C-alpha positions as semicolon CSV with decimal commas, in nm:
position;residue;x (nm);y (nm);z (nm)
1;M;3,131;4,065;4,189
2;N;2,851;4,130;4,432
3;V;2,943;4,338;4,739
4;T;2,731;4,465;5,028
5;L;2,824;4,814;5,147
6;H;2,725;5,024;5,449
7;L;2,731;5,401;5,424
8;K;2,705;5,561;5,769
9;T;2,653;5,920;5,656
10;A;2,554;6,131;5,357
11;G;2,926;6,214;5,334
12;D;2,998;5,844;5,279
13;T;2,741;5,843;4,998
14;L;2,914;6,143;4,836
15;D;3,250;5,967;4,877
16;L;3,120;5,653;4,707
17;G;3,001;5,871;4,418
18;R;3,351;6,021;4,393
19;I;3,514;5,677;4,399
20;L;3,283;5,554;4,124
21;A;3,334;5,870;3,917
22;Q;3,710;5,828;3,907
23;A;3,684;5,461;3,811
24;L;3,415;5,522;3,549
25;A;3,608;5,814;3,398
26;R;3,918;5,590;3,359
27;T;3,719;5,316;3,183
28;T;3,637;5,356;2,813
29;P;3,368;5,288;2,730
30;S;3,244;5,314;3,084
31;P;2,976;5,084;3,216
32;S;2,646;5,251;3,298
33;L;2,552;5,315;3,660
34;L;2,206;5,178;3,746
35;L;2,044;5,287;4,074
36;Q;1,756;5,117;4,252
37;G;1,623;5,246;4,582
38;G;1,327;5,414;4,744
39;L;1,251;5,783;4,772
40;G;1,513;5,956;4,986
41;S;1,752;5,661;4,983
42;G;2,049;5,864;4,859
43;K;2,052;5,802;4,484
44;T;2,078;6,169;4,386
45;T;2,332;6,232;4,665
46;L;2,552;5,962;4,512
47;V;2,513;6,122;4,167
48;R;2,607;6,460;4,318
49;G;2,931;6,312;4,456
50;L;3,001;6,152;4,118
51;V;2,939;6,464;3,909
52;E;3,113;6,706;4,148
53;S;3,438;6,510;4,125
54;L;3,464;6,529;3,744
55;P;3,629;6,808;3,542
56;G;3,369;7,067;3,441
57;A;3,156;7,013;3,752
58;D;3,165;7,385;3,831
59;M;2,920;7,426;3,541
60;A;2,690;7,147;3,663
61;E;2,405;7,178;3,912
62;V;2,303;6,827;4,015
63;S;1,936;6,775;4,089
64;S;1,689;6,493;4,056
65;P;1,567;6,496;3,696
66;S;1,230;6,340;3,780
67;F;1,033;6,625;3,618
68;N;1,226;6,650;3,291
69;I;1,337;6,279;3,287
70;F;1,707;6,354;3,235
71;N;1,980;6,609;3,300
72;L;2,296;6,639;3,094
73;Y;2,600;6,763;3,288
74;P;2,889;6,935;3,101
75;T;3,160;6,732;3,273
76;T;3,444;6,526;3,130
77;P;3,321;6,271;3,055
78;Q;2,974;6,409;2,997
79;V;2,716;6,264;3,239
80;A;2,359;6,183;3,129
81;H;2,151;6,147;3,448
82;F;1,813;5,980;3,393
83;D;1,528;5,940;3,643
84;L;1,262;5,690;3,537
85;Y;1,031;5,740;3,837
86;R;0,754;5,903;3,636
87;L;0,784;5,643;3,359
88;E;0,673;5,339;3,556
89;G;0,536;5,092;3,302
90;M;0,637;5,303;3,000
91;V;0,941;5,290;2,774
92;P;1,152;5,608;2,784
93;D;1,212;5,805;2,465
94;D;1,507;5,727;2,242
95;S;1,741;5,971;2,421
96;L;1,818;5,712;2,691
97;F;1,916;5,451;2,435
98;E;2,116;5,705;2,229
99;Y;2,322;5,800;2,534
100;L;2,365;5,435;2,635
101;E;2,526;5,376;2,294
102;D;2,754;5,683;2,320
103;P;3,096;5,572;2,453
104;A;3,182;5,933;2,542
105;T;2,890;5,964;2,788
106;L;2,872;5,828;3,140
107;V;2,509;5,720;3,187
108;V;2,342;5,712;3,530
109;V;1,985;5,581;3,559
110;E;1,779;5,622;3,878
111;W;1,473;5,400;3,927
112;I;1,614;5,141;3,688
113;E;1,353;4,895;3,811
114;Y;1,101;5,088;3,598
115;L;1,279;4,983;3,280
116;D;1,224;4,631;3,149
117;Q;1,541;4,437;3,232
118;D;1,570;4,328;2,868
119;L;1,643;4,694;2,785
120;W;1,918;4,738;3,046
121;P;2,270;4,794;2,916
122;G;2,484;4,480;2,903
123;D;2,770;4,641;3,092
124;A;2,671;4,821;3,411
125;I;2,721;4,865;3,783
126;L;2,391;4,806;3,962
127;L;2,353;4,967;4,306
128;R;2,051;4,853;4,510
129;W;1,972;5,034;4,834
130;L;1,872;4,806;5,121
131;P;1,690;4,865;5,451
132;A;1,936;4,948;5,731
133;D;1,901;5,024;6,101
134;S;2,129;5,324;6,054
135;G;2,289;5,489;5,756
136;R;2,240;5,327;5,418
137;G;2,294;4,971;5,306
138;L;2,342;4,880;4,943
139;T;2,467;4,609;4,717
140;L;2,700;4,667;4,427
141;E;2,653;4,414;4,149
142;C;2,852;4,396;3,828
143;L;2,670;4,328;3,503
144;G;2,924;4,259;3,229
145;E;3,296;4,209;3,196
146;T;3,404;4,575;3,193
147;A;3,200;4,646;3,506
148;Q;3,352;4,341;3,676
149;T;3,708;4,446;3,594
150;M;3,643;4,803;3,707
151;A;3,486;4,696;4,038
152;E;3,770;4,454;4,113
153;A;4,015;4,743;4,073
154;L;3,814;4,934;4,337
155;E;3,834;4,667;4,609
156;G;4,077;4,868;4,822
157;E;3,873;5,189;4,798
158;L;3,549;5,008;4,879
159;K;3,692;4,818;5,177
160;P;3,601;5,083;5,439
161;Y;3,237;5,055;5,331
162;R;3,214;4,676;5,292
163;Q;2,951;4,527;5,518
164;D;3,166;4,226;5,600
165;T;3,450;4,449;5,729
166;Q;3,235;4,664;5,958
167;E;3,274;4,643;6,334
168;P;2,974;4,479;6,512
């Protein structure tokens, strides 16, 4: 499944994060969420919507982990939020790979393009932000069978944001 979405507002970006959170939390083990987009595109806003909709979010303060590489949020399921911006051309430490192998952890990776594609998880939802005249454009691509099944179950919830259903 490869879908193009249009998010008109930051609120839409938060909503998409909430939609993905609920689907990812229902899927065990959950596919990873891989984010690719420029500075200020809305990656961390999406993560905020995702984390804030999970149980335990009242103990989580979502911020871009670019300085410390990753944040761990005490939600259910636990969210490991990685930011690879400062690691361009380098391999991250083993913590990323340990969390990717932990079925109890929902892994979100910003700046995934800075990780060699051979090291990407086999089951993931890849969100790529695209240039847009207004709002935010992005594609949602499924990598792996679990991601595909999960995304297909979200078709109805994603419909308001689908590019091909938007009014001209």
